[in-house]
C-alpha positions in Angstrom: 100.9 83.4 107.8 100.8 86.6 105.8 100.5 86.5 102.0 101.0 89.1 99.4 98.5 87.8 96.8 96.4 91.0 96.9 99.6 93.2 96.4 100.6 91.2 93.4 97.2 90.9 91.9 96.6 94.8 92.1 100.1 95.6 90.8 99.5 93.5 87.7 95.9 95.0 87.3 94.2 91.7 87.6 90.7 91.0 89.1 90.0 88.3 91.7 88.2 86.5 88.9 91.1 86.5 86.6 93.3 85.1 89.2 90.9 82.4 90.3 90.5 81.3 86.6 94.2 81.2 86.0 94.6 79.1 89.3 91.7 76.9 88.8 90.0 77.9 92.0 86.9 79.9 92.9 86.8 83.6 93.5 85.8 82.9 97.0 89.1 81.0 97.6 91.0 84.0 96.2 89.0 86.3 98.6 89.6 84.0 101.6 93.4 83.7 100.8 93.8 87.5 100.3 92.0 88.1 103.7 94.1 85.6 105.5 91.0 83.4 106.5 92.4 80.5 104.4 96.0 79.2 104.1 96.3 77.5 100.7 97.6 73.9 100.3 101.3 73.5 99.4 100.5 72.8 95.8 98.2 75.7 95.5 100.8 77.9 97.1 103.3 76.8 94.4 100.6 77.5 91.7 100.0 81.0 93.1 103.8 81.8 93.1 104.3 80.3 89.7 101.4 82.3 88.3 102.9 85.6 89.5 106.4 84.7 88.7 107.7 85.1 92.3 109.3 82.8 94.8 107.0 81.2 97.3 109.0 83.1 100.1 108.1 86.3 98.4 104.3 85.5 98.1 104.0 83.9 101.6 105.8 85.0 104.8 105.2 82.3 107.6 106.9 84.8 110.2 104.3 87.5 109.8 100.7 87.3 111.1 97.9 87.0 108.9 95.6 90.0 108.3 93.1 90.8 111.1 
């Protein structure tokens, strides 16, 4: 599943640390999600979407492949 976390983070000028702090996760978790190595749990996916003020469908696309 592809996500657009990095795109939204960069658009808003946020660091990985700022996003991690806002979500209550580690920077390593943000890195793993952005790189497609980790798919977040459903509660975390909803937190990410709310944090950026976008729908979950906008943030995550289950039809697209994750980054290689």
